[in-house]
N, C-alpha and C positions, 0 to 999 in steps of 0.2 A: 504493499500499499504505499502511495507516494506520500512522503512527509511534507507538511507545511514549511515554508520558509522560515528562517529564523526572523527576518525582516517582518515578515507579515504577522507572525505570532507575537514579536515583542512590541512592535509599534502600537498594535491594538490595545496594548495594556498600559500605555504611557499614562502616568498620572493615576493609575490603580495599583501601583507597586505597594508592597509591604515592607516594613522594617524587617531586619533579619531576625529581630527578637519579637515581631508583632507590631501592629500600630502603622499609621500612615507615614510614608517618607517625608521627611523634612529636610532642613538643613540649607546651605547657601543655593541661591537660585540664579545668580548672575553669571555668565559665561567668564568674566574676569577673575572669579574665585577659583578657577580651574587652570588659570595660567594661559598665556597666549591670546590670541584673537581669531575671529573668523577669517578676517582679512589676511592674516598672515599665513594661516593654513591654506588658503587658496592660491598662495604665491608659489606652491609647489608647481614644478613642471609637468602639467597634466599630460603632455604628450609621453612622458616617461612612464606616467602612472595611469594609463589607460585603466579604467576600473574594471574592464571585462577580464584582465589578466588577474584579478583577485577572487575569481569564480572558477572553481574547479573541484570536480569529484574526486575523492580519494579513490584508488585502485585498490580493491580489497581482493587479493588473489594469493593462492599458494603456489601458482605455477610461475615463479620468478626466475630469472636468469641467474644462475648459480655462478659465482666466481670461483675459479679453480686456481689457486695460488701456485706459482712456481716453486716457492719454497715453503718449508715449515720453519718455526722459530727454532727447532732443533737443528735445522740445516745451516743456519747463519755461523759465520766463523766468529763467535763472540766467546768471551771468556765464560767458563762453566759456571762461575759463581753469578754471573748475570742470568744466565739461562734459568738457573735455579729460582731465582726471583720471578722471572717471566713466568715459568710453569707454575708458581705458587699462586699466581694470579688467574690461573686457568687458561693462559693463552697458549693456542696451538698452532693456528694458521694466522698468518698476518692479513691485514686488509690490503685492497689494490695499492694504495700509496706507500704502505710499508713494504709490501713485497717488492715495489719498483725501485724505491729509494735506498732501503737499508744495505743491499749489497754494495751499491756505489759508494755510499757514506762509508762504509767500513773499510772500503779500499782507498779512503782518503781524498776522493774526488769531490769538487764543488757540485752541489745539486741545487737545482731548481725544481720545487714540488708543487704542482698545482692541483689542489683538490679541495672539495668543499670541507666547510667545519664539521666536525663531528666524525671525521673519516679516519682519525688515527695519526694525524701529522706529528703530535707531540712524540709518540713513541718512535716514529720514523727518524726523528733527529736526536732523541735523548740516548737510545741503545747505543748506536755508533760512537757517540762522543763519550759515553761512560766506558765502553770498551777501551777506546783509544786512551783515556786518561788512566785506566788500570794498568795498562801496557808501558805507559810514560807518565810519571808523576810530574813532569815539567808542563804538561798540557793545562791550558786554562781556556774555559769556554765562557763567552758572554752571549746571553740569550736576551734578545730584545723583544718586547711583546707590546701591544697597544694599550692594554687595560690592566689595572691592579688584581682583578679576579683572574684573568688569564695567567698572570705571573704566579699566583698563588697556586692555581691548578698544576701549571707546569712543575713548580716546586714540590706540590704533593705526589706527582708522578715520579719525580727524581728521587724522593726519600723512599718510595716503594721498590724502585728498581735498584737502589744502592744499599739496602738494608744488610748491615753486616759487612760492607765493603770498605768502610772508613773514608769514604769522600764526603766532602763538605759543600754545602750551597749558602748563598746569601740571596735574600730577596730584596730589591731595592725599587721601592714604589712610593708615591705621594701618599698624603693622607696619615702618615705614621711619623713619629718623631725620628730626628737624624740620629741621636746617640746610639740606639739599638742597631741601626744598620751600619754605623760607623764601625761598632764594636765587632759586627759580623765580617765586615770587610778586612779588620785588622786580623782576624784569624786565617787569612789568606785562603779563601775557599777555592775550590777548582772550578766551580760553577757560580756565576753571577747572573741572576735572572732579574730583569726589571724593565721599567718603562723609560723611554729615551729621555723625558724630562728630569727626572730623579737621577739617572747615570749621569746626566751633564752637570747637575748640581754638585754631585759627589766628585766629579772630575776636577771642576772648578774650585772645590775646597781642597783639592790634592789629597784627597782620601782614597781615591781610586785611580790607579795607573794603568789605563788600557794599553799600554805598550808592552805589558806583560801578556796579553792574551793572543793565543795563536789560533782560536776556533771562534767563529761567529755564527749565530743563528738569528735570522730575522723571520719572525713567526707572525702570520696574519699581516702580511707587507701590505696588501692593499688597503686593509683597514687603517694602518698606520699613515698611508698616504691620504686617506679621507680625513683623519683627525689632524693634518698639518704636520706631521713629524719628519718630512723628508728631508728638510734643511738640517735638522738635529741629527739625523741618521748618517747623512753624509759626513758630517763633522765627526761623529763618533767612529764612523768607520775608518777614516782617515788616520786616527790615532792607534789602531791596532797594528800589530805586527804584520809586515807586508807579505811575508811567507806564512800563509794561515788557510785553514780551511774554511769555506763559507757555504752555509745552507740557506737557502730561501724558500720560505713556504708561504702560499698564498692561495686564496680560493679562486682569484681571477689574476691576469698580468696586465695591468693598465700600462699605458705608455711610459709613464715615470719610473714605475718600478722595473720594466724592461731595460730602461737606460741605466738604472742603478746596476743591475745585474750585468750588464755589458761591461760596465766600468770597473766593478770590484770583484767579479768573479772571474777565475781562470779556467778555460776550456770546461765549462760546466756540463753536466749531464741533466737533461730536462725530462723529468717524469710527470706526465699529465694524465689524471684520471678523469676520463669524460663522464660526465653526469647530467641528469636533467636538471632544467632550471629550477624547478619546484620539486618538493618531496612527494612522491606519489602517495605517501602514508598520510598526508595532511589534506583534510577536506577543507576547501576554502570558499568562504562566501562574504557577501557584504550586507550592510545595513544603512539604508539612506536615512539621514536625520537633516532636521532643519538648523539645530543650534547644539551648543555645548549642554544646555540644560536637558534637551532630550537625550543626548548621549548618556548622560549621568542616570537618567530615569531607566533607560534601556539596560544599561550596564547593571543596574540595581537588580532589575528582574532576572537578567542571566544569571547573576551570582546566587540567587535563590534556587536555581535549578540543581537537582541532585548531582548531574554529572560534571558540573562545573567545579572540580574539586581543587584543582591546582593551577590557578589562571595567572599568566604573564600578561600585563598590560602596559603598551608601549605609549609613551608621550614624547612630544618634542623637547620640552623645555623643563628644567630643573624645577623651577617654581610649580609649574603645572603638575609635575611629578609628585611633589610633597603635598600640594593642595588636594589632589585627587584621592591620594591614599588618606589623608586625613578626613575627607568627607565620607569616603566608604567606612572608615572607622566610626565616625559618627552616627552612621546608618545601622551600625551593629556588625558590620563584618570584619573580619580578622584580616587585616590588610597593613602592608608596610611599603616602603619605597627605597629605591637605590638610585643615586646619580652622582656626579662628579663633585659636588659641593659637601657631600657627606664625609665624615671622617672614615678612615679606613676600618676602625672598630665597628662603626655604625652598619658599613656596608657588609661586613662580615657577619654580624649578628642577623641582618635582614635575610641574608641568603641562608644562613643556619636554620633560621626560622621557616623560611619557605622550603627547604629541602626536607626538614623534619615533619612538615605538615602542620606546624603551629600556625602558619599563615595561609589562608586561602588564596588571597590576591596579592601579588607583588606588582607595584607599579614602578616602571623603570624607564629610562631614557635609553639611547641606543648604546649606552655603556654595555648593556646587557645583551645586545644583538649578537654579539660573537664572543666567543670564549666562556660563555656560561654553560656550564654541564650540569643541569638539574635533571634528575630522574622523574619520568611519569608526569611531566607538565601535560594537562589534559587539553588546554586552550590557551591560544595566544589571541590577544585582542589589541588590534592597531587603533587605539582611542584617536590618536592623530596619525595623518598620513606619513609614511617615511619620506625622506629627501629624495629617493630614487627607487627603482625597482630592484636594484642589488640589495639595498637595505632591507627592503621587504623580504626578499629570500632569505636573509640571515635571520630576520626576526621570527619568521614562521617556522625556521629550522630549528627552534628550541623545543617544538612538540614533534610528536610522530616519528621519534628517534628510533633507530633500528627497525624491529619488526612491528613496533607498537603503532597504534593509529593515533592522529591528533586532528585538532580542529583550529582553524584560523578564521577571525571574523575581523573585517575592517570597516570602520565607519566612514561613510561617504557623504559628503555635503550633497544635499538633494538637488542644488543647481548644478554641480559638477556631473552628477549623474545624468540630469536631463540634457545636458550638452554633449554627452558621450555618445556612441553610436546607439541606435534605436533600441536594440534588444537589451541594452544595459538598463533600461527603465523598469524591466521585468525581472530584476535579480532574484534568483531563488525561486522563482515561481515557475515550477516545471522545468527548471534547467539543472537540477541535481542529478 
């Protein structure tokens, strides 16, 4: 039996929503309470954000193309102690990017790896560098990532793979005090993982000497380009040893990143994993709205539904992110927020609560669009439109991971929908 569209079901209930704990919804009603403005939202390039691209039925099938790896983890020429840690995590067969990149990285080659987030790129660069460092303690590796959350995730993976091996790491990120990071650097860790801005700060304070480093990883390179880090990255790369191994990993290869690779990598091997533009496991749909007030009311009703158990909501601005989380909290929902102005401790607590299920809804800026690995996110909701379609892909990629199914909903201004192709006006009505 054909299901009614989310748009049709929810818009019919506007103004009739209930508090999460009973009663009539209340709270701020002005759009400015939730940050941003309608005019600002509509400034996004609609040519790049054709609303029809946000409507897509998930493919539920067990007859999927199976990847047959060339290697198993047991086949890689790595130190036995590393393999023991790999096997203890239940790893047997590598993912496509791991299968293609690890052998070349183990051989000391420069590698450019192109694959979507969530495909195992972290393992693809960590294992070869850990093996290299165990064989020669003169090795030092700098791993540059775009966000604090991704730095912490990389460091967590590092700890798992180096358990009992005596290797050290330091995480160098903003939002935390300098003394702890300076102390960590003073212990001369073999691996330094950090964001470009804080790395530059420590270099300028003469705490971190990059001339000691002979290995470099640039992870989520295209995201760092989007965040304006290219100038910083060029400066940092010029400080490292000229004779080094360099590994670039990215979901896409924009021109500027290609130029960086050409300039700083020597005879690199490119490993590209072809993938679909959007996850086949994510059911995508839109909800047309008149204004931000209506968005909040629809969101309220959605969060009352039983299957909306772990919901990631994206906003464009930091202020809007905080205000929406506060508004949801006032309505009785378990909500928290994460954005760049929050301290590292606040961000880690919010993520931990979300992972543990203590929070139903996490409202975030695009800081969470990449590098955020939280299991079992049931829904991604684009409260505000992303800047471009690439960001949309990364946002919705937080759900429907692995073999699990996910749902993605995008709020679209009614005027935008009306100006799109004719069939956009009937989103979800018989198009599922």
